[in-house]
N, C-alpha and C positions, 0 to 999 in steps of 0.2 A: 617171741617171733612167730608170726602167722605163716601159713603155707605159702602164700604168694611171695613173701619176702624170702623165705627159705629156698624156694624153687628159683627165684630170680638171682639170688646170690650164687647158687649152684651153676646156673647157666652162664652167668657173667664171668665165671672162671675161664671160659673160652676166650674172653677178652684178655685175661692175664697171659694165656698161652700166645695169643696174637701179638701182644706187646713184647713179651720175652723173646719169642722166636724171631721177630722182625729185627730187633736191635742187637741180639747176642752175636750176630755176624761181625759186628764192629771189632770185637776182641780177636776174632780169627782172621781178620783181613790181612794184616802184614805177615803173620806167621805162615799162612797158606801161600802167599806170594813168594816168600823165601823158600818154602819147602818144595813147591812144584814149579818154581821159576816161570810163572805165568806172564804172558805179555800184557801190557795195559789194556788192549782191546779185549783179549780173551778174559782177563780178570773182571773187567767191567761188565761184559755181556753174560758171562757164565757164573762166575763165583759170586759177584755182588748183586746182580739184578735178576738172576734166574728165579729166585723165590718170588720176586715182584710180578713176574709174568705168570707164575703159578697162581698168584693172588688174583690177577685179572680173570683167569680161567675159572677159579673157584667162585668169584663174585658173580660173573656173568651167568654161570650155569648152576649156582647153588640153590636157586629157587626150584629147580626141577625135582631133586630128591625131597625138598621140603614139602612139596605138594604130593608127590607120589608115595613116599615112605613115611612122611610125617616129620614134624619138627624134632621130636625126641630121637628118632633113629639117625637123623642127619647130624644132630649134635653129638651123638655117640661116635659116629664114624669120623667126625672132625677130631675128636680126641685120639682115635687110632691113627689118623694121618699124622698128627703132631708126634705121637710116640714113635712111629716107624721112621719119620723124617729125622728126628733127633738121634736115634740109634744108628741109622744108616749113614747120616752125615758124619757122625763122630768116628765111625769105623771105616770110612771111605778110604780105599787104597790109592785113588787117583782123583784128579779134578773132575773127570767126567761122571764118576759115580757120586761124588760129592754134589755136583750140580743137579743130578737127577733127584737125589733125596731132598735137596733144598727146594726144588720145584714142587715136590710132594707136600712139603710143609707149607709152601705158598698157597697151594690149593686149600689147605686147612684154614689158613688166615682169611682168604677170600670168602670161603663158605661160612666161616664163623661170623663174618660181618653181615651176612644175610640172615642166617638161622637164629642167632642169639637175640638180636633186637626184635625179630618177628615174634619169637616165642614169648619174650617178656611182655611185649605190647599186648599180646592176645590173652594173657592171664591176669593182667593188671586192670585196675579201674581208671576212669578218667581223672580221679583225684590224685592218684600217685603214679600214673604211667610214666611221666617225664622223669621223675626221680629214679624209678626202678630201671627203666631202659638205660638211663645215664650211668647205671652201675657198670654196664659193659664198657663205656668209655673210661670210667674210673679204673677198671681193671687193666685196660690197655696201657694206661699211663703208669699204673703201679707195676705192671710187668716190665715196662721200659726201664723204670728206675731200678728194679731188682736185677735186671740184666746188666746194667752198668756196674752195680755192686758185685754181682756174681763174677763178671769178667775180671774185676779188680782182685777178688779173692783167689781166683784160680791162676792169676799171673804168678809164675814161679812155682806152681804146684808140682809139675812133673816135667819141667824142662821143655823140650821141643814139642811135647804132646799136650801142653797147656790148652791149646785151642780145641783139642778133642774133648776135654772135660768141659770147657765153656759151652760147646755146642751140645754135648751129650746130656748135660744136667737138665735140659728141657724135658727129657723123658720122664723124670720123676713127677713134676706137676701134671704132665700129660696122662700118666698112669692113674694118678689120684683122681683127676677129673673124669677119666673114662669109667672109673668105678662109681663115683658119686652121682653121675648123671643118670644112672639106672634108677635112682630114687624118685625122679620126677615123673609125673604123668604126662601124657601128650596134651597138646593144646586143645582145649574144649572146642574152639572154633574149627580147627582142622578135623577133629573127630566128627563134628556135626555136619560141616559143609563138604568136606572131601571124602571122608570114610563112610559117611552116612550112618554113623553109630550114635544115634541120639541118646541111648541109655547110658553109655559110658561118658559121653559129653556132658550130660546132665549131672552125672555122678561127680565129675571133676568140678563142675560149677558149684555143686553143693559143698565141696571141700574149700571153696573160695568165699562163697557168700552164704548168708542165712537162706533157709529153704525157699521162702517166698521171693527173695531177691534173685536167687539162682534161677527160679522159674521165669521171672521177668527177663533176665538176660538170655535164657534159652529161647524164649519166644522172639526176642529181638534179633538174635542170630539166625533163627529159622526163616525170617523174612528175606534173608539173602540167598536162600537155597535156590539154585537154578537147576533146570532139568539135567539129569546125569548125561544125556546125550549131547548137551550143548556145551561146547568148550569156549569159555570166555576168552576173548583175545585182548591182550594188553594194548597194542598199538592201534587204537580206534579213536574216533572223535570223542567218544564217551569218556575216555580217560585222558584226554589231552591235557587238562589242567594239572593233575598230579604228576604227569610225565614231565611237563615243563618245569614244575617246581623242583622235582627230584634232580633233573639235569642241572638246573642253575645252582642249587645249593651245593651239589657235588663239584661242579665246575669251579665255583668261587672258592670252595674249600682248598683246592690245590693251587689256584691262581693267587692265593694269599702269599705263597712262597713257603708254607709251613714245612714241607718235606725238604725243600732246598736248604732252608736254614738248619733244620735238624740234622740232615745228613752231612752238610758241609760246614757246620758251625766251627770246628777246629781250624779248617782252612781259611774261613772268613776272618776269624779272630787273628790268625797268623798274618793275614794280609794287612791287618790293622796295626800290627806290631806286637801282638801278644805271643809269647814263646809257646812252642808246641808242648812243652812239659806240663803246662797248666791245662791242657785240653781235657784230660780225664776229669779233673775237678770241675771244670766248666760244664762238662756233660752232666755230671751228677747234679750240679746247681740248676741247670736247665730242667733236668728231670724232676727235681724237687719242686721248683716253681710250677711246673706243669701239673704235678699232683695236687698241690695246695689249691690252685685256682680251679682245677677240675672239681674238687670237693665243694668249693664255693658255688660253682655253676650247678652242681647236683642239688644243692640246698635251695637254690633260687629258681630252678626251672619250672616248678609247679606253683611258685608264688608270684614271680614276676612274669612268667610266660616265655615262650620260645622267641617271640618277636623282639621283646625288649632286650633279652640277653644277646641276640644277634646284633641289635643296634649298638649296644655297649661295646661288644667285641669289634664291630666294624670301625667304630671311632678310634678304639685303641690300636687296631691294625694301622689305620691311616697315620695316626700320630707317630707310632713307633717306627714305621717304615720310612716316613719322611725324615725322622731324626737319624736313622741309619744311613740314608742317602746323603744327608747333610754332613754327618760325621766323616764319611769317606771323602766327600768332596772338599772338606775343609781341614782334613787331617786332625780331627778333634781328639783322637786318641782312643785306645782300647777300652778304657773305663766307661766312656760315654757310649761306645759301641756295645759293650757287654750289657750295660744297663738297659739300653733300648731294645736289645734282643730279648732280655728277660721280660720287658714290658710287652713285646710282641708275643712271647710264649703265653704270658698271663692273659692277654686279649684273646688268643686262640682258645685257650682252655675254658674260659668262661663263656665264650660265644660259640663259634663253630664246633669246637671240640665237644662241648656239652650237648649241643642241639642236633647235629647232623644225623646221628643214628636214630635218635628219638623221632625227629621230624619225618624222615623217609619211611620209618616203620608205621607211622600214623596215617599218612595221606592217601595210601592206596586202599581201595575197598577190599573186603574179605576175600572175594573170589579171585582177585589178581594180586593179592598182597605179596606173595612169595616172588612172583615174577617182577613186580614193581620194585621190590627191595633189591633184587638181582640187578635190575637196570640201574638204579641209583648208585648202588655200591660199585657196580661195574664201571660206570662213568668216573667215579672217584678214583678207582685204582688205575684206570687207563691213563688219566692225567697225571697221577702220582708216578707211574712208570715213565711216562714221557719226560716229565720235569726232572726226575732223578737221572735219566739217561743223558739229557741235554745239559745237566748241571756242569759237568767238567768242561764242556765246549764253551758254554757261556762264561764261566770263570776265566777260561784261557783268553777269550776275546777281550774281556774287561779287567784283566788281571791288574793293570796299573792303577785303575780307579773304577771299582765296580758300582759306583753310585747309580748309574742308569738301570741296573737290575732291580734295585730296591725302589726306585722311582716308578718303574713299570708296575711292580707289585702294589705300590701305594695307589696308583691310578685304578688298578683293577678293584681295589677295596672301596674306592669311591663308587664304582659301579655296583659293587655288592651292597653298599649302604642304600643306594637308590632302589635296588631290588627288594631289600628288606622293608623299606619305608612304603613303597608303592605297590608291591606285588605279593609279598609273603603274607599268608593268612595266619592268624593266631589259632593254635590248636589246643591250647590249655583248657582243661575242664570239660571237654566234649568226649563222649564215648566214640568208639571206632565207628559205630553205625551212624551216629549223628554226623561225624566227619564225612562219612561216605556220601550222605545226602548233599553236603556242602561242596564236595569235590567233583561229583559226576556232572558231566555236560550232556544234557539230553539233546 
């Protein structure tokens, strides 16, 4: 295993914490409601969605510490946020303290979706960048699956305090991650462009490439150096194209209905006639399909390219969502519905799931990459929060027959397919500096 692979795997553990922390709340949902007798409105706004709003904050502002302190220090603080959040939430004496510490964890989730893809994209080569950045998505999905199993194992562990163990166990991988992230160097591009430390930047490049190739990469990065008194602004005509691309891929990611289906799958299946007792097994099945097709997407992203994977995923979205809408409208039964949901999850994992973090981390030039990544991930999390909050309202409106919800998502995926075919550029096989020349509008 070479240095780039080792560092990428280390940083991608932040994705594992992201997935674990996001989903582990599902096991604590009902016990907390019974313990603190929370009202539906309070429970939805504070217990369930508080972490999501922390995620929006972490994503929107995560680029600032990435630029100021460096990618490595930001990644270390992310581990500390997860650790504090897990311990604080598990020991919380009341719902207000619990919500505060969940918000802290949400900041860690949002910031990790900025810092980790940036770091991996900046240490990898054009040949393996897609596969390595997609390690972050793999770890998110793996963390989700382990969270489902962890919740299952802790059920009945200590009676009324089961939920505290479910939440608190996140502290263990958070501590391990915070220790191992010390081993990585900082991003050579950040060292050269932001810290103006050419010697250390070149030294890191020589740990990645042979000496001559490292010098070539160093000279290519140096071309991007701007005068230290000049602060590059993101929202200018110059960066219009990557801003539009980042907005659209993040927008369509959530308008596919992925969070709606993941968060409300048990309720959706119950509406189709599947008993609630099977919900845990269905969740694990969904998590397993997500993991398998994420691995397939990782294997193919540097072979087929980002655009083709997005095309395949878009077609899969459209087919599966149309079948879900049809199944509800014709009472086709829970088996057809569950099968089409699994097809939907597979389509997401091989398309948007594998591509989004890679694509956003590639399309912004070196000097504004951290802020561009914050913008793209911020858009993603804002729409994720809105759809999650609106989910119960929409389900209530269409409770008798929810087919229009899925027909709407299918229509949005037709628009995504149009975006992919006619607007989305292919970024496979190009260095970050070559992509910069392609993306900048003079």
